[in-house]
DRENKOL-539696 format. One record per residue (C-alpha): residue number from 0; residue in one letter; x, y, z. Coordinates in steps of 0.1 Angstrom, whole numbers, m for minus. Each point is the difference from the previous one (the first is absolute). Example, Ala and Ser with C-alpha at 12.3 -4.5 7.8 and 13.67 -1.06 7.14 Angstrom:
2
<r><seq>0</seq><type>A</type><px>123</px><py>m45</py><pz>78</pz></r>
<r><seq>1</seq><type>S</type><px>14</px><py>34</py><pz>m7</pz></r>
This chain:
117
<r><seq>0</seq><type>M</type><px>2019</px><py>1280</py><pz>1009</pz></r>
<r><seq>1</seq><type>Y</type><px>m17</px><py>m8</py><pz>33</pz></r>
<r><seq>2</seq><type>F</type><px>m9</px><py>m32</py><pz>18</pz></r>
<r><seq>3</seq><type>G</type><px>m20</px><py>m2</py><pz>32</pz></r>
<r><seq>4</seq><type>N</type><px>m32</px><py>m2</py><pz>18</pz></r>
<r><seq>5</seq><type>L</type><px>m29</px><py>23</py><pz>m12</pz></r>
<r><seq>6</seq><type>A</type><px>m5</px><py>12</py><pz>36</pz></r>
<r><seq>7</seq><type>D</type><px>35</px><py>14</py><pz>m1</pz></r>
<r><seq>8</seq><type>K</type><px>1</px><py>38</py><pz>m6</pz></r>
<r><seq>9</seq><type>S</type><px>29</px><py>m4</py><pz>m24</pz></r>
<r><seq>10</seq><type>A</type><px>m20</px><py>m25</py><pz>m21</pz></r>
<r><seq>11</seq><type>Q</type><px>m30</px><py>24</py><pz>m1</pz></r>
<r><seq>12</seq><type>A</type><px>23</px><py>29</py><pz>m11</pz></r>
<r><seq>13</seq><type>A</type><px>15</px><py>m22</py><pz>m27</pz></r>
<r><seq>14</seq><type>L</type><px>m35</px><py>m8</py><pz>m13</pz></r>
<r><seq>15</seq><type>V</type><px>m10</px><py>37</py><pz>0</pz></r>
<r><seq>16</seq><type>H</type><px>33</px><py>7</py><pz>m20</pz></r>
<r><seq>17</seq><type>A</type><px>m8</px><py>m28</py><pz>m24</pz></r>
<r><seq>18</seq><type>Q</type><px>m35</px><py>13</py><pz>m7</pz></r>
<r><seq>19</seq><type>H</type><px>16</px><py>31</py><pz>m17</pz></r>
<r><seq>20</seq><type>Q</type><px>14</px><py>m23</py><pz>m27</pz></r>
<r><seq>21</seq><type>P</type><px>m20</px><py>m32</py><pz>1</pz></r>
<r><seq>22</seq><type>E</type><px>13</px><py>m12</py><pz>m34</pz></r>
<r><seq>23</seq><type>A</type><px>35</px><py>0</py><pz>14</pz></r>
<r><seq>24</seq><type>W</type><px>m7</px><py>m23</py><pz>30</pz></r>
<r><seq>25</seq><type>Q</type><px>m10</px><py>m36</py><pz>7</pz></r>
<r><seq>26</seq><type>V</type><px>m16</px><py>m8</py><pz>33</pz></r>
<r><seq>27</seq><type>Y</type><px>m1</px><py>m35</py><pz>15</pz></r>
<r><seq>28</seq><type>L</type><px>m23</px><py>m7</py><pz>29</pz></r>
<r><seq>29</seq><type>V</type><px>6</px><py>m31</py><pz>21</pz></r>
<r><seq>30</seq><type>K</type><px>m24</px><py>m8</py><pz>28</pz></r>
<r><seq>31</seq><type>T</type><px>19</px><py>m11</py><pz>31</pz></r>
<r><seq>32</seq><type>G</type><px>m10</px><py>m25</py><pz>27</pz></r>
<r><seq>33</seq><type>A</type><px>m4</px><py>m31</py><pz>m22</pz></r>
<r><seq>34</seq><type>E</type><px>18</px><py>m31</py><pz>10</pz></r>
<r><seq>35</seq><type>K</type><px>22</px><py>m6</py><pz>m31</pz></r>
<r><seq>36</seq><type>R</type><px>11</px><py>23</py><pz>m28</pz></r>
<r><seq>37</seq><type>T</type><px>m27</px><py>7</py><pz>m25</pz></r>
<r><seq>38</seq><type>P</type><px>m1</px><py>m12</py><pz>m36</pz></r>
<r><seq>39</seq><type>A</type><px>1</px><py>37</py><pz>m10</pz></r>
<r><seq>40</seq><type>Q</type><px>32</px><py>5</py><pz>20</pz></r>
<r><seq>41</seq><type>N</type><px>16</px><py>m31</py><pz>m16</pz></r>
<r><seq>42</seq><type>K</type><px>m11</px><py>12</py><pz>m35</pz></r>
<r><seq>43</seq><type>F</type><px>16</px><py>34</py><pz>6</pz></r>
<r><seq>44</seq><type>F</type><px>32</px><py>m16</py><pz>13</pz></r>
<r><seq>45</seq><type>R</type><px>2</px><py>m22</py><pz>m31</pz></r>
<r><seq>46</seq><type>S</type><px>m5</px><py>30</py><pz>m23</pz></r>
<r><seq>47</seq><type>L</type><px>28</px><py>18</py><pz>20</pz></r>
<r><seq>48</seq><type>L</type><px>23</px><py>m29</py><pz>m6</pz></r>
<r><seq>49</seq><type>R</type><px>m7</px><py>1</py><pz>m37</pz></r>
<r><seq>50</seq><type>R</type><px>9</px><py>37</py><pz>0</pz></r>
<r><seq>51</seq><type>F</type><px>33</px><py>m6</py><pz>18</pz></r>
<r><seq>52</seq><type>A</type><px>8</px><py>m27</py><pz>m25</pz></r>
<r><seq>53</seq><type>Q</type><px>m10</px><py>21</py><pz>m31</pz></r>
<r><seq>54</seq><type>Q</type><px>17</px><py>31</py><pz>12</pz></r>
<r><seq>55</seq><type>N</type><px>31</px><py>m13</py><pz>18</pz></r>
<r><seq>56</seq><type>G</type><px>6</px><py>m33</py><pz>m16</pz></r>
<r><seq>57</seq><type>N</type><px>2</px><py>m35</py><pz>16</pz></r>
<r><seq>58</seq><type>S</type><px>m30</px><py>m22</py><pz>4</pz></r>
<r><seq>59</seq><type>V</type><px>m32</px><py>3</py><pz>20</pz></r>
<r><seq>60</seq><type>Q</type><px>12</px><py>m28</py><pz>22</pz></r>
<r><seq>61</seq><type>F</type><px>33</px><py>18</py><pz>6</pz></r>
<r><seq>62</seq><type>W</type><px>m18</px><py>31</py><pz>12</pz></r>
<r><seq>63</seq><type>H</type><px>m24</px><py>m20</py><pz>21</pz></r>
<r><seq>64</seq><type>D</type><px>28</px><py>m18</py><pz>18</pz></r>
<r><seq>65</seq><type>Y</type><px>20</px><py>32</py><pz>3</pz></r>
<r><seq>66</seq><type>L</type><px>m28</px><py>20</py><pz>15</pz></r>
<r><seq>67</seq><type>V</type><px>m12</px><py>m27</py><pz>23</pz></r>
<r><seq>68</seq><type>E</type><px>35</px><py>m6</py><pz>14</pz></r>
<r><seq>69</seq><type>R</type><px>8</px><py>37</py><pz>3</pz></r>
<r><seq>70</seq><type>Y</type><px>m32</px><py>9</py><pz>19</pz></r>
<r><seq>71</seq><type>L</type><px>m11</px><py>m32</py><pz>16</pz></r>
<r><seq>72</seq><type>G</type><px>33</px><py>m18</py><pz>5</pz></r>
<r><seq>73</seq><type>L</type><px>6</px><py>m37</py><pz>0</pz></r>
<r><seq>74</seq><type>D</type><px>m16</px><py>m27</py><pz>21</pz></r>
<r><seq>75</seq><type>E</type><px>21</px><py>m28</py><pz>15</pz></r>
<r><seq>76</seq><type>V</type><px>m14</px><py>m35</py><pz>m5</pz></r>
<r><seq>77</seq><type>V</type><px>14</px><py>m31</py><pz>15</pz></r>
<r><seq>78</seq><type>T</type><px>1</px><py>m28</py><pz>m26</pz></r>
<r><seq>79</seq><type>E</type><px>m7</px><py>m37</py><pz>8</pz></r>
<r><seq>80</seq><type>D</type><px>37</px><py>m7</py><pz>3</pz></r>
<r><seq>81</seq><type>G</type><px>5</px><py>28</py><pz>25</pz></r>
<r><seq>82</seq><type>Y</type><px>15</px><py>26</py><pz>m23</pz></r>
<r><seq>83</seq><type>V</type><px>m12</px><py>36</py><pz>3</pz></r>
<r><seq>84</seq><type>R</type><px>m10</px><py>15</py><pz>m33</pz></r>
<r><seq>85</seq><type>K</type><px>m9</px><py>36</py><pz>m8</pz></r>
<r><seq>86</seq><type>V</type><px>m31</px><py>4</py><pz>m21</pz></r>
<r><seq>87</seq><type>L</type><px>m21</px><py>30</py><pz>m12</pz></r>
<r><seq>88</seq><type>P</type><px>m31</px><py>5</py><pz>20</pz></r>
<r><seq>89</seq><type>S</type><px>m34</px><py>m3</py><pz>m18</pz></r>
<r><seq>90</seq><type>T</type><px>m17</px><py>33</py><pz>m5</pz></r>
<r><seq>91</seq><type>A</type><px>m33</px><py>m20</py><pz>0</pz></r>
<r><seq>92</seq><type>E</type><px>3</px><py>m2</py><pz>37</pz></r>
<r><seq>93</seq><type>L</type><px>1</px><py>37</py><pz>6</pz></r>
<r><seq>94</seq><type>S</type><px>m30</px><py>19</py><pz>14</pz></r>
<r><seq>95</seq><type>V</type><px>m15</px><py>29</py><pz>m19</pz></r>
<r><seq>96</seq><type>N</type><px>19</px><py>25</py><pz>22</pz></r>
<r><seq>97</seq><type>E</type><px>33</px><py>m19</py><pz>m3</pz></r>
<r><seq>98</seq><type>F</type><px>m3</px><py>m3</py><pz>m38</pz></r>
<r><seq>99</seq><type>S</type><px>m9</px><py>37</py><pz>m2</pz></r>
<r><seq>100</seq><type>D</type><px>32</px><py>9</py><pz>19</pz></r>
<r><seq>101</seq><type>F</type><px>19</px><py>m23</py><pz>m24</pz></r>
<r><seq>102</seq><type>L</type><px>m16</px><py>16</py><pz>m30</pz></r>
<r><seq>103</seq><type>S</type><px>8</px><py>34</py><pz>13</pz></r>
<r><seq>104</seq><type>A</type><px>37</px><py>m9</py><pz>3</pz></r>
<r><seq>105</seq><type>C</type><px>0</px><py>m14</py><pz>m35</pz></r>
<r><seq>106</seq><type>L</type><px>m17</px><py>31</py><pz>m14</pz></r>
<r><seq>107</seq><type>V</type><px>26</px><py>22</py><pz>17</pz></r>
<r><seq>108</seq><type>L</type><px>28</px><py>m20</py><pz>m17</pz></r>
<r><seq>109</seq><type>A</type><px>m19</px><py>2</py><pz>m33</pz></r>
<r><seq>110</seq><type>A</type><px>m2</px><py>38</py><pz>3</pz></r>
<r><seq>111</seq><type>E</type><px>37</px><py>2</py><pz>8</pz></r>
<r><seq>112</seq><type>H</type><px>8</px><py>m19</py><pz>m32</pz></r>
<r><seq>113</seq><type>H</type><px>m25</px><py>20</py><pz>m20</pz></r>
<r><seq>114</seq><type>I</type><px>m23</px><py>m29</py><pz>m7</pz></r>
<r><seq>115</seq><type>T</type><px>m34</px><py>11</py><pz>m11</pz></r>
<r><seq>116</seq><type>V</type><px>m29</px><py>m20</py><pz>13</pz></r>
């Protein structure tokens, strides 16, 4: 499994390797430079969440919250009455590059837990 920029020599080598057994590989191309994450990125993340839930148990919401907190942390928000509350950040606010990095981290964890995508 490899994640990275197509200009990277490691990515090019991984693609050459994958061409020897094309039926054994899935390739996801995400164009960088857009303002916010793309619908395709979000769709892929949602399918990954379903795989986590199906193959490791717990709900899709559990895995969403777990992955967001693990890789993005928690935001501190001050309530109207002055209390500081920790909340999950929204992945909708991530740029394409940020969301790509987040997805890469999620995919590494999936591979470590033998989750097939």
